[in-house]
C-alpha atoms as an extended CHARMM CRD file, in Angstrom:
* protein
*
       193  EXT
         1         1  PRO       CA            -11.3200000000       36.5480000000      -16.6150000000  PROA      1               0.0000000000
         2         2  LYS       CA            -14.4610000000       38.2740000000      -18.2740000000  PROA      2               0.0000000000
         3         3  ILE       CA            -17.4420000000       36.4110000000      -17.7180000000  PROA      3               0.0000000000
         4         4  ASN       CA            -19.8340000000       36.7440000000      -20.4110000000  PROA      4               0.0000000000
         5         5  LEU       CA            -23.0390000000       35.0150000000      -19.7190000000  PROA      5               0.0000000000
         6         6  THR       CA            -25.1450000000       36.5390000000      -23.3350000000  PROA      6               0.0000000000
         7         7  GLY       CA            -26.6660000000       33.2640000000      -24.7530000000  PROA      7               0.0000000000
         8         8  ALA       CA            -26.2740000000       31.2860000000      -20.8800000000  PROA      8               0.0000000000
         9         9  GLN       CA            -28.9020000000       29.9420000000      -18.8730000000  PROA      9               0.0000000000
        10        10  ALA       CA            -26.8630000000       28.6110000000      -15.5000000000  PROA      10              0.0000000000
        11        11  PHE       CA            -23.8940000000       27.9570000000      -14.6690000000  PROA      11              0.0000000000
        12        12  LEU       CA            -22.3060000000       24.4410000000      -13.4280000000  PROA      12              0.0000000000
        13        13  VAL       CA            -20.1120000000       23.8930000000      -10.5760000000  PROA      13              0.0000000000
        14        14  ILE       CA            -18.6760000000       20.6100000000       -9.3220000000  PROA      14              0.0000000000
        15        15  SER       CA            -17.0600000000       21.9890000000       -6.1120000000  PROA      15              0.0000000000
        16        16  ALA       CA            -16.6650000000       24.2150000000       -3.2470000000  PROA      16              0.0000000000
        17        17  GLU       CA            -12.9820000000       25.2960000000       -4.8460000000  PROA      17              0.0000000000
        18        18  GLY       CA            -15.1980000000       26.2290000000       -8.0980000000  PROA      18              0.0000000000
        19        19  ALA       CA            -17.9850000000       27.6600000000       -6.0900000000  PROA      19              0.0000000000
        20        20  ARG       CA            -15.6660000000       30.1660000000       -4.4400000000  PROA      20              0.0000000000
        21        21  ALA       CA            -13.5900000000       30.6590000000       -7.6180000000  PROA      21              0.0000000000
        22        22  LEU       CA            -17.1680000000       31.7230000000       -9.4780000000  PROA      22              0.0000000000
        23        23  ALA       CA            -17.7340000000       34.0810000000       -6.5580000000  PROA      23              0.0000000000
        24        24  ASP       CA            -14.5890000000       35.6400000000       -7.1140000000  PROA      24              0.0000000000
        25        25  ASN       CA            -15.5980000000       36.0560000000      -11.0220000000  PROA      25              0.0000000000
        26        26  VAL       CA            -18.8980000000       36.8550000000      -11.0520000000  PROA      26              0.0000000000
        27        27  GLY       CA            -20.7220000000       40.3640000000       -9.7060000000  PROA      27              0.0000000000
        28        28  VAL       CA            -23.9120000000       38.4600000000      -10.2260000000  PROA      28              0.0000000000
        29        29  ARG       CA            -25.6500000000       36.3140000000       -7.5270000000  PROA      29              0.0000000000
        30        30  THR       CA            -29.2900000000       35.3540000000       -9.0220000000  PROA      30              0.0000000000
        31        31  PHE       CA            -28.1650000000       33.5160000000      -12.1150000000  PROA      31              0.0000000000
        32        32  PRO       CA            -29.3430000000       29.3540000000      -11.2310000000  PROA      32              0.0000000000
        33        33  VAL       CA            -26.3520000000       27.2580000000      -10.5680000000  PROA      33              0.0000000000
        34        34  PHE       CA            -26.5860000000       23.4540000000      -10.6910000000  PROA      34              0.0000000000
        35        35  ALA       CA            -24.0380000000       21.8720000000       -8.6640000000  PROA      35              0.0000000000
        36        36  ASP       CA            -22.8990000000       18.4850000000       -8.3130000000  PROA      36              0.0000000000
        37        37  CYS       CA            -24.1210000000       17.6950000000       -4.6650000000  PROA      37              0.0000000000
        38        38  ALA       CA            -25.6080000000       19.4290000000       -1.3420000000  PROA      38              0.0000000000
        39        39  VAL       CA            -22.1580000000       20.4600000000        0.0040000000  PROA      39              0.0000000000
        40        40  THR       CA            -21.4870000000       22.3240000000       -3.4410000000  PROA      40              0.0000000000
        41        41  GLY       CA            -24.7780000000       23.6680000000       -2.9920000000  PROA      41              0.0000000000
        42        42  ALA       CA            -24.6480000000       24.7950000000        0.5840000000  PROA      42              0.0000000000
        43        43  GLU       CA            -20.9000000000       26.8510000000       -0.3730000000  PROA      43              0.0000000000
        44        44  LEU       CA            -22.4140000000       28.6590000000       -3.0850000000  PROA      44              0.0000000000
        45        45  ARG       CA            -25.5860000000       29.6700000000       -0.7310000000  PROA      45              0.0000000000
        46        46  ARG       CA            -22.6710000000       30.4730000000        2.0270000000  PROA      46              0.0000000000
        47        47  LEU       CA            -21.0310000000       32.7940000000       -0.8680000000  PROA      47              0.0000000000
        48        48  GLY       CA            -24.7660000000       34.2450000000       -1.6470000000  PROA      48              0.0000000000
        49        49  PHE       CA            -25.7940000000       32.6790000000       -4.7060000000  PROA      49              0.0000000000
        50        50  THR       CA            -29.5540000000       32.1420000000       -4.6540000000  PROA      50              0.0000000000
        51        51  SER       CA            -30.8130000000       29.9970000000       -7.3290000000  PROA      51              0.0000000000
        52        52  VAL       CA            -28.5230000000       26.7990000000       -6.5160000000  PROA      52              0.0000000000
        53        53  HSD       CA            -30.0130000000       23.7170000000       -7.9590000000  PROA      53              0.0000000000
        54        54  PRO       CA            -27.9520000000       20.7530000000       -6.3180000000  PROA      54              0.0000000000
        55        55  ALA       CA            -27.6510000000       16.9700000000       -7.4200000000  PROA      55              0.0000000000
        56        56  LYS       CA            -27.6160000000       14.0680000000       -5.0790000000  PROA      56              0.0000000000
        57        57  ASP       CA            -24.2920000000       13.1690000000       -5.3390000000  PROA      57              0.0000000000
        58        58  ASP       CA            -21.5910000000       12.9110000000       -8.7950000000  PROA      58              0.0000000000
        59        59  SER       CA            -20.9820000000       14.9530000000      -12.3940000000  PROA      59              0.0000000000
        60        60  ALA       CA            -24.1070000000       12.0000000000      -13.4610000000  PROA      60              0.0000000000
        61        61  ASP       CA            -26.5700000000       12.7070000000      -11.4600000000  PROA      61              0.0000000000
        62        62  LEU       CA            -26.0830000000       16.8650000000      -12.0680000000  PROA      62              0.0000000000
        63        63  ALA       CA            -25.9970000000       16.0060000000      -15.5350000000  PROA      63              0.0000000000
        64        64  ARG       CA            -29.4030000000       13.9320000000      -15.4370000000  PROA      64              0.0000000000
        65        65  LEU       CA            -30.9820000000       16.9990000000      -13.1090000000  PROA      65              0.0000000000
        66        66  VAL       CA            -29.2380000000       19.6230000000      -15.9580000000  PROA      66              0.0000000000
        67        67  GLU       CA            -31.6010000000       17.3880000000      -18.2350000000  PROA      67              0.0000000000
        68        68  ARG       CA            -34.7570000000       17.6220000000      -16.1010000000  PROA      68              0.0000000000
        69        69  SER       CA            -34.9480000000       21.0010000000      -14.9210000000  PROA      69              0.0000000000
        70        70  ILE       CA            -33.9240000000       23.1120000000      -18.2340000000  PROA      70              0.0000000000
        71        71  LYS       CA            -33.5220000000       22.8140000000      -22.1640000000  PROA      71              0.0000000000
        72        72  PRO       CA            -30.8960000000       23.1270000000      -24.4370000000  PROA      72              0.0000000000
        73        73  GLU       CA            -32.4250000000       25.4000000000      -26.6080000000  PROA      73              0.0000000000
        74        74  ASN       CA            -32.6000000000       28.2020000000      -24.0530000000  PROA      74              0.0000000000
        75        75  GLY       CA            -29.3730000000       28.7020000000      -23.9310000000  PROA      75              0.0000000000
        76        76  ALA       CA            -25.5850000000       27.7750000000      -23.2260000000  PROA      76              0.0000000000
        77        77  LEU       CA            -23.7780000000       26.5370000000      -20.0950000000  PROA      77              0.0000000000
        78        78  ILE       CA            -20.8120000000       28.1880000000      -17.8300000000  PROA      78              0.0000000000
        79        79  TYR       CA            -18.6120000000       25.5660000000      -16.6320000000  PROA      79              0.0000000000
        80        80  ALA       CA            -16.6250000000       26.7470000000      -13.9090000000  PROA      80              0.0000000000
        81        81  SER       CA            -14.1930000000       24.5040000000      -13.7670000000  PROA      81              0.0000000000
        82        82  SER       CA            -10.3380000000       24.2640000000      -12.6710000000  PROA      82              0.0000000000
        83        83  THR       CA             -7.4030000000       24.3080000000      -15.3740000000  PROA      83              0.0000000000
        84        84  ALA       CA             -7.7760000000       20.7690000000      -15.8250000000  PROA      84              0.0000000000
        85        85  ALA       CA            -10.9700000000       19.6420000000      -15.3610000000  PROA      85              0.0000000000
        86        86  PRO       CA            -12.3900000000       16.4540000000      -16.5000000000  PROA      86              0.0000000000
        87        87  VAL       CA            -14.1810000000       16.2740000000      -19.8720000000  PROA      87              0.0000000000
        88        88  ASN       CA            -16.8260000000       14.0190000000      -18.5030000000  PROA      88              0.0000000000
        89        89  LEU       CA            -19.8550000000       16.1950000000      -17.4340000000  PROA      89              0.0000000000
        90        90  PRO       CA            -19.2200000000       18.8350000000      -20.4710000000  PROA      90              0.0000000000
        91        91  THR       CA            -19.4260000000       15.3180000000      -23.2320000000  PROA      91              0.0000000000
        92        92  MET       CA            -22.4660000000       13.7670000000      -20.8610000000  PROA      92              0.0000000000
        93        93  LEU       CA            -24.5450000000       17.3730000000      -21.6000000000  PROA      93              0.0000000000
        94        94  SER       CA            -22.8610000000       18.1390000000      -25.0020000000  PROA      94              0.0000000000
        95        95  ASN       CA            -24.4480000000       14.5450000000      -25.6440000000  PROA      95              0.0000000000
        96        96  ILE       CA            -27.4340000000       15.2620000000      -24.9670000000  PROA      96              0.0000000000
        97        97  GLY       CA            -27.8890000000       18.5840000000      -26.6750000000  PROA      97              0.0000000000
        98        98  PHE       CA            -26.1890000000       21.1750000000      -24.7020000000  PROA      98              0.0000000000
        99        99  ALA       CA            -24.1720000000       23.3710000000      -25.3380000000  PROA      99              0.0000000000
       100       100  VAL       CA            -21.1890000000       23.6450000000      -22.5730000000  PROA      100             0.0000000000
       101       101  ARG       CA            -18.9350000000       26.4020000000      -22.4770000000  PROA      101             0.0000000000
       102       102  PRO       CA            -15.7560000000       25.4220000000      -20.1340000000  PROA      102             0.0000000000
       103       103  LEU       CA            -14.4290000000       28.2910000000      -17.6170000000  PROA      103             0.0000000000
       104       104  PRO       CA            -11.5630000000       27.5180000000      -16.0930000000  PROA      104             0.0000000000
       105       105  LEU       CA            -11.4910000000       29.7130000000      -13.2970000000  PROA      105             0.0000000000
       106       106  TYR       CA             -9.3380000000       28.0210000000      -10.5650000000  PROA      106             0.0000000000
       107       107  THR       CA             -6.1030000000       25.6840000000      -10.5530000000  PROA      107             0.0000000000
       108       108  LEU       CA             -5.7570000000       22.4880000000       -7.7980000000  PROA      108             0.0000000000
       109       109  LYS       CA             -2.2450000000       21.1580000000       -7.5160000000  PROA      109             0.0000000000
       110       110  ARG       CA             -1.4530000000       17.7210000000       -6.0310000000  PROA      110             0.0000000000
       111       111  VAL       CA              0.9240000000       18.1530000000       -3.6290000000  PROA      111             0.0000000000
       112       112  ASP       CA              4.1890000000       15.2840000000       -4.0470000000  PROA      112             0.0000000000
       113       113  GLU       CA              4.2140000000       14.0890000000       -0.7580000000  PROA      113             0.0000000000
       114       114  PHE       CA              3.0410000000       14.0680000000        2.7840000000  PROA      114             0.0000000000
       115       115  PRO       CA              4.3040000000       17.2780000000        4.5890000000  PROA      115             0.0000000000
       116       116  ALA       CA              6.6770000000       15.8830000000        7.5020000000  PROA      116             0.0000000000
       117       117  GLU       CA              3.5650000000       17.1450000000        9.9750000000  PROA      117             0.0000000000
       118       118  LEU       CA              1.0400000000       15.2770000000        8.7950000000  PROA      118             0.0000000000
       119       119  THR       CA              2.9690000000       11.8140000000        8.4140000000  PROA      119             0.0000000000
       120       120  ALA       CA              4.3070000000       12.4340000000       12.1090000000  PROA      120             0.0000000000
       121       121  ALA       CA              0.8940000000       12.7890000000       13.4450000000  PROA      121             0.0000000000
       122       122  LEU       CA              0.1050000000        9.5450000000       11.5250000000  PROA      122             0.0000000000
       123       123  GLN       CA              2.8470000000        8.0160000000       13.5910000000  PROA      123             0.0000000000
       124       124  ASN       CA              2.2320000000        8.9400000000       17.0710000000  PROA      124             0.0000000000
       125       125  ARG       CA             -1.5610000000        8.2030000000       15.9620000000  PROA      125             0.0000000000
       126       126  VAL       CA             -2.6310000000       11.6830000000       16.9700000000  PROA      126             0.0000000000
       127       127  ILE       CA             -5.4930000000       11.9200000000       13.9620000000  PROA      127             0.0000000000
       128       128  ASP       CA             -8.4800000000        9.9230000000       14.6340000000  PROA      128             0.0000000000
       129       129  ALA       CA            -10.5790000000       10.9910000000       11.3180000000  PROA      129             0.0000000000
       130       130  ALA       CA            -10.3790000000       12.7050000000        8.3090000000  PROA      130             0.0000000000
       131       131  LEU       CA            -12.9020000000       14.2590000000        6.2600000000  PROA      131             0.0000000000
       132       132  PHE       CA            -13.3390000000       14.0500000000        2.3640000000  PROA      132             0.0000000000
       133       133  LEU       CA            -15.5220000000       16.2290000000        0.6130000000  PROA      133             0.0000000000
       134       134  SER       CA            -14.6570000000       15.1870000000       -2.9270000000  PROA      134             0.0000000000
       135       135  ALA       CA            -13.9020000000       11.6170000000       -4.3830000000  PROA      135             0.0000000000
       136       136  GLU       CA            -10.6900000000       14.2990000000       -5.7940000000  PROA      136             0.0000000000
       137       137  GLU       CA             -9.2960000000       14.4740000000       -2.3600000000  PROA      137             0.0000000000
       138       138  ALA       CA            -10.1080000000       11.0400000000       -1.5120000000  PROA      138             0.0000000000
       139       139  ARG       CA             -7.7940000000        9.7990000000       -5.0120000000  PROA      139             0.0000000000
       140       140  ALA       CA             -5.1110000000       11.9270000000       -3.6840000000  PROA      140             0.0000000000
       141       141  PHE       CA             -4.9430000000       11.0110000000       -0.3370000000  PROA      141             0.0000000000
       142       142  VAL       CA             -4.7120000000        7.6940000000       -1.4380000000  PROA      142             0.0000000000
       143       143  ALA       CA             -2.1980000000        7.7820000000       -3.9890000000  PROA      143             0.0000000000
       144       144  LEU       CA             -0.2060000000       10.1950000000       -1.6820000000  PROA      144             0.0000000000
       145       145  VAL       CA             -0.5010000000        7.4090000000        1.2100000000  PROA      145             0.0000000000
       146       146  GLN       CA              0.2870000000        4.4700000000       -1.1690000000  PROA      146             0.0000000000
       147       147  LYS       CA              3.2290000000        6.3550000000       -2.6650000000  PROA      147             0.0000000000
       148       148  ALA       CA              4.8520000000        6.9260000000        0.7180000000  PROA      148             0.0000000000
       149       149  GLY       CA              4.4890000000        3.2200000000        2.1870000000  PROA      149             0.0000000000
       150       150  ILE       CA              2.3830000000        3.8560000000        5.0840000000  PROA      150             0.0000000000
       151       151  GLU       CA             -0.5710000000        2.1900000000        4.7870000000  PROA      151             0.0000000000
       152       152  PRO       CA             -0.3900000000        0.5810000000        8.2700000000  PROA      152             0.0000000000
       153       153  LEU       CA             -0.1210000000        4.1920000000        9.5310000000  PROA      153             0.0000000000
       154       154  VAL       CA             -3.8550000000        4.5500000000        8.4760000000  PROA      154             0.0000000000
       155       155  SER       CA             -5.2870000000        1.4770000000        9.9320000000  PROA      155             0.0000000000
       156       156  SER       CA             -7.2540000000        3.2800000000       12.1140000000  PROA      156             0.0000000000
       157       157  LEU       CA             -7.8640000000        6.2140000000       10.9660000000  PROA      157             0.0000000000
       158       158  ALA       CA            -11.7830000000        6.7740000000       10.7190000000  PROA      158             0.0000000000
       159       159  ALA       CA            -12.8530000000        8.2600000000        7.3500000000  PROA      159             0.0000000000
       160       160  VAL       CA            -16.0200000000       10.3570000000        6.5190000000  PROA      160             0.0000000000
       161       161  ALA       CA            -16.6170000000       11.0590000000        3.1450000000  PROA      161             0.0000000000
       162       162  ALA       CA            -19.4460000000       13.1740000000        2.2520000000  PROA      162             0.0000000000
       163       163  THR       CA            -21.3070000000       10.6580000000       -0.7040000000  PROA      163             0.0000000000
       164       164  PRO       CA            -20.9360000000        7.4410000000       -2.0690000000  PROA      164             0.0000000000
       165       165  VAL       CA            -18.7120000000        8.6420000000       -5.2460000000  PROA      165             0.0000000000
       166       166  VAL       CA            -16.1480000000       10.2730000000       -2.5490000000  PROA      166             0.0000000000
       167       167  ALA       CA            -15.8220000000        7.0270000000       -0.2750000000  PROA      167             0.0000000000
       168       168  ALA       CA            -15.2940000000        4.7990000000       -3.2160000000  PROA      168             0.0000000000
       169       169  PRO       CA            -11.3960000000        5.7100000000       -4.1480000000  PROA      169             0.0000000000
       170       170  LEU       CA            -10.8710000000        5.1730000000        0.1090000000  PROA      170             0.0000000000
       171       171  ARG       CA            -11.6190000000        1.7390000000       -0.2830000000  PROA      171             0.0000000000
       172       172  ALA       CA             -8.6590000000        1.2340000000       -1.5440000000  PROA      172             0.0000000000
       173       173  LEU       CA             -6.7990000000        1.4310000000        1.9480000000  PROA      173             0.0000000000
       174       174  ARG       CA             -7.5730000000       -0.5250000000        4.9220000000  PROA      174             0.0000000000
       175       175  LEU       CA             -8.7670000000        2.4460000000        7.0830000000  PROA      175             0.0000000000
       176       176  GLY       CA             -9.9110000000        1.8950000000       10.6180000000  PROA      176             0.0000000000
       177       177  GLY       CA            -13.4250000000        2.1880000000        8.6840000000  PROA      177             0.0000000000
       178       178  VAL       CA            -15.2590000000        4.8740000000        5.5160000000  PROA      178             0.0000000000
       179       179  SER       CA            -18.6420000000        5.7750000000        6.3360000000  PROA      179             0.0000000000
       180       180  VAL       CA            -20.9700000000        7.7540000000        4.6220000000  PROA      180             0.0000000000
       181       181  PRO       CA            -23.3940000000       10.2510000000        6.5470000000  PROA      181             0.0000000000
       182       182  PRO       CA            -27.2020000000        9.8310000000        5.5020000000  PROA      182             0.0000000000
       183       183  ALA       CA            -27.2980000000       13.1560000000        3.4030000000  PROA      183             0.0000000000
       184       184  ALA       CA            -24.4190000000       15.3830000000        1.8070000000  PROA      184             0.0000000000
       185       185  ASP       CA            -25.6810000000       18.6730000000        3.4550000000  PROA      185             0.0000000000
       186       186  PRO       CA            -22.2770000000       20.2640000000        5.3410000000  PROA      186             0.0000000000
       187       187  ASP       CA            -23.9310000000       19.8260000000        9.1080000000  PROA      187             0.0000000000
       188       188  THR       CA            -24.9920000000       16.0580000000        8.1810000000  PROA      188             0.0000000000
       189       189  VAL       CA            -21.6390000000       15.4900000000        7.1940000000  PROA      189             0.0000000000
       190       190  PHE       CA            -19.5280000000       17.4300000000        9.6190000000  PROA      190             0.0000000000
       191       191  ALA       CA            -21.8550000000       15.8670000000       12.0780000000  PROA      191             0.0000000000
       192       192  ALA       CA            -20.3600000000       12.2720000000       11.7810000000  PROA      192             0.0000000000
       193       193  LEU       CA            -16.5480000000       13.5940000000       12.7470000000  PROA      193             0.0000000000
């Protein structure tokens, strides 16, 4: 899609997928980008964006960061989102005076069931840990485990969640443990494995 930056002051990105989709669709890397967390911010930097402002944890914190950092009268915010993006971030920002222009750039599709190879690996206990970088990933994992009725197979699985918000859906399962590293930057998150 053609991205019109006229009258805009920044991008909003809430996932690594959004960061990659934005990078695939815009050439400019100096336009300010507000991200939901350090993991997304790190991906944006890896992709060459130079003015990255990560929030601490989630969309609500991102809205607060935007409100503290920029003024609504300076232009619209372009929200690089999925085609099925939740409306909470644009609603929060609109409620405090910002114009938000959603820009659906990618589609996330949940699988209907675990691949057979993954189920077999869980049955054979060859997977020790799982890493979750977004709450959507965690929710999808929980839903698939519950749908397949394989909760006992994940009882020894250690989970590392990038942030407390990501960890929250995992509490629905009896995992071997859920840990949240002290910082959400990629090095700290991956080191927690």
